[in-house]
C-alpha positions in Angstrom: 27.4 8.3 -10.2 30.1 9.7 -12.3 32.6 7.4 -10.7 30.4 4.4 -11.6 30.3 5.5 -15.2 34.0 5.9 -15.2 34.3 2.4 -13.8 32.3 1.1 -16.7 34.3 3.0 -19.2 37.5 1.5 -17.7 36.2 -2.0 -18.4 34.3 -1.3 -21.5 36.8 -2.7 -23.9 37.0 -6.1 -22.1 33.2 -6.3 -21.8 32.8 -5.5 -25.6 35.4 -8.1 -26.5 33.5 -10.7 -24.5 30.2 -9.7 -26.1 31.8 -10.1 -29.6 33.0 -13.6 -28.6 29.4 -14.5 -27.7 28.1 -13.0 -30.9 30.5 -15.1 -32.9 29.3 -18.2 -30.9 25.7 -17.6 -31.9 26.4 -16.5 -35.4 29.0 -19.1 -36.4 28.2 -22.2 -34.3 27.5 -25.0 -36.8 25.1 -26.7 -34.4 22.9 -23.6 -34.6 23.2 -22.9 -38.3 23.6 -26.2 -40.2 20.8 -27.7 -42.1 17.9 -26.3 -44.2 16.4 -24.5 -41.2 19.0 -22.8 -39.0 18.1 -22.6 -35.4 19.3 -19.0 -35.0 17.6 -16.6 -37.4 19.6 -13.5 -36.5 21.6 -11.8 -33.7 21.4 -8.2 -32.4 23.8 -6.7 -29.9 24.8 -3.4 -28.3 26.9 -1.8 -25.6 25.0 0.4 -23.1 25.8 4.0 -23.7 26.7 6.3 -20.8 23.4 8.3 -20.9 21.3 5.1 -20.6 23.6 3.8 -17.8 23.1 7.0 -15.9 19.3 6.7 -16.3 19.4 3.1 -15.0 21.5 4.0 -12.0 19.1 6.8 -11.1 16.2 4.4 -11.2 17.9 1.8 -9.2 19.1 4.3 -6.6 15.6 5.8 -6.4 14.3 2.2 -5.6 16.6 2.1 -2.7 19.4 0.0 -4.2 22.8 0.6 -2.8 25.2 0.6 -5.7 29.0 1.1 -5.2 32.2 0.4 -7.0 32.3 -2.9 -5.1 29.0 -4.3 -6.4 28.5 -2.2 -9.6 29.2 -5.1 -12.0 26.9 -7.4 -10.1 24.1 -4.9 -9.9 24.2 -3.8 -13.6 24.6 -6.9 -15.7 23.3 -5.7 -19.0 26.2 -3.3 -19.9 26.6 -5.6 -22.9 23.5 -7.1 -24.4 22.8 -9.7 -27.1 19.5 -10.7 -28.5 19.2 -14.1 -30.2 16.2 -14.5 -32.5 14.6 -17.7 -33.7 11.5 -18.6 -35.7 9.8 -21.4 -33.8 9.3 -21.9 -30.0 10.9 -25.3 -29.9 14.2 -23.9 -31.2 14.9 -22.4 -27.8 15.8 -26.0 -26.6 18.7 -26.2 -29.0 19.9 -22.7 -28.2 19.6 -23.4 -24.4 21.5 -26.7 -24.8 24.3 -25.0 -26.7 24.8 -22.4 -24.0 24.7 -25.0 -21.2 27.2 -27.2 -23.0 29.6 -24.2 -23.0 29.0 -23.7 -19.3 29.6 -27.4 -18.5 32.8 -27.4 -20.5 34.1 -24.4 -18.6 34.2 -22.1 -21.6 31.5 -19.9 -20.1 30.0 -19.3 -16.7 26.5 -18.4 -15.5 26.2 -15.4 -13.2 22.7 -16.4 -12.1 20.1 -19.0 -13.0 18.6 -18.5 -16.4 15.1 -17.1 -16.4 12.2 -17.6 -18.7 9.7 -14.7 -18.6 6.2 -15.6 -20.0 2.5 -15.2 -19.2 1.4 -18.2 -21.3 0.7 -21.4 -19.5 1.7 -23.7 -22.3 5.0 -21.8 -22.7 5.6 -22.0 -19.0 5.3 -25.8 -19.0 7.7 -26.1 -21.9 10.3 -23.8 -20.3 10.0 -25.7 -17.0 10.6 -29.0 -18.9 14.0 -27.5 -19.9 14.9 -26.8 -16.3 14.4 -23.0 -16.7 13.2 -20.9 -13.8 9.9 -19.4 -15.1 8.6 -16.0 -14.0 5.4 -14.2 -15.0 5.5 -10.5 -15.7 2.3 -8.5 -15.5 3.3 -6.6 -18.7 3.1 -9.9 -20.7 6.8 -9.7 -21.5 8.2 -12.9 -23.0 11.9 -13.8 -23.3 14.5 -16.1 -21.9 17.4 -14.4 -20.2 21.0 -15.5 -19.5 23.7 -13.5 -17.8 27.0 -15.0 -18.9 30.6 -14.5 -17.8 33.9 -15.7 -19.3 34.7 -17.5 -16.0 33.4 -17.8 -12.4 33.8 -14.6 -10.4 34.6 -12.4 -13.4 33.2 -8.8 -13.3 32.8 -9.1 -17.1 29.2 -10.0 -17.9 26.8 -10.0 -20.9 23.1 -10.4 -20.9 21.7 -12.7 -23.6 18.0 -12.5 -24.4 16.5 -15.3 -26.5 13.1 -15.0 -28.1 11.0 -15.7 -31.3 10.6 -13.1 -34.0 7.0 -12.6 -33.0 8.1 -11.9 -29.4 10.8 -9.5 -30.7 8.1 -7.4 -32.5 6.1 -7.1 -29.3 9.3 -6.3 -27.3 10.3 -3.6 -29.7 6.9 -1.9 -29.5 6.8 -2.2 -25.7 10.3 -0.8 -25.5 9.4 2.2 -27.7 6.8 3.4 -25.3 8.0 2.0 -21.9 11.7 2.8 -21.9 13.4 4.4 -20.1 10.2 5.3 -18.2 6.9 3.4 -18.2 4.0 4.8 -20.2 1.1 5.7 -17.9 -1.6 5.4 -20.5 -4.1 2.6 -19.5 -5.2 2.3 -23.1 -1.6 1.6 -24.2 -1.1 -1.0 -21.4 -4.2 -2.9 -22.4 -3.4 -2.7 -26.1 0.0 -4.1 -25.4 -1.6 -7.1 -23.6 -3.9 -7.7 -26.6 -0.8 -7.5 -28.9 0.9 -10.1 -26.7 -2.0 -12.4 -27.1 -1.9 -11.9 -30.9 1.9 -12.5 -30.8 1.3 -15.8 -28.9 -1.3 -16.8 -31.5 1.1 -16.0 -34.3 3.9 -18.1 -32.7 1.5 -21.0 -32.3 0.4 -20.8 -35.9 4.1 -20.7 -37.0 4.8 -23.8 -34.9 1.8 -25.5 -36.4 3.0 -24.7 -40.0 6.4 -26.2 -39.5 4.9 -29.3 -37.8 2.5 -29.8 -40.7 5.4 -29.4 -43.2 7.5 -32.0 -41.3 4.7 -34.4 -41.2 4.0 -33.9 -44.9 7.7 -34.5 -45.7 7.8 -37.7 -43.6 4.7 -39.1 -45.4 6.1 -38.2 -48.8 9.4 -39.9 -48.0 7.6 -43.0 -46.7 5.6 -43.2 -49.9 8.7 -42.9 -52.0 10.4 -45.7 -50.1 7.4 -48.0 -50.4 7.4 -47.4 -54.1 
């Protein structure tokens, strides 16, 4: 295990530089920030520290995973992590398209097919309409995941998670009690599911508010033009 941590430390600078490049892409991209309502609300990022890496390796090995220096960077793809937060559900479409455009132009590469985790049927249909592989987690976890590389075949990878602010609140609470080891309290598990349902309701209400505003603005502009 020590050799794997050393392997990470040897590539840490390159991984961090790639992560910073992606952070700049999400923070400074005009297509994601121009206009009265920017698509990206905020960006969070981190490099995995050695202690958390050791914990993750122990868990993977205990699950029977064979991790060596030859497959380490393919088995652990979240050494660098970015979280892209947005306000309204539909904004994921613009973020997704911006990422895919970079991939198609050859400026980025996907290590694996992007995944949308959700438990909500309406969200599942929406994600699938974008061509995203949709998976359901019993925990009610909701987020869209990308594992990006600077080019095909590169060992350098960064995990990008995209979610709404409501989903971020749920995720932070879930993380605080279930990481690095799952909470065994049945009450907590059930309460997290209820919180996930409230989160989904909040997201839907936020979507409804912005839709109502847009409709109101359109009607107002139409009235002005007619006058």
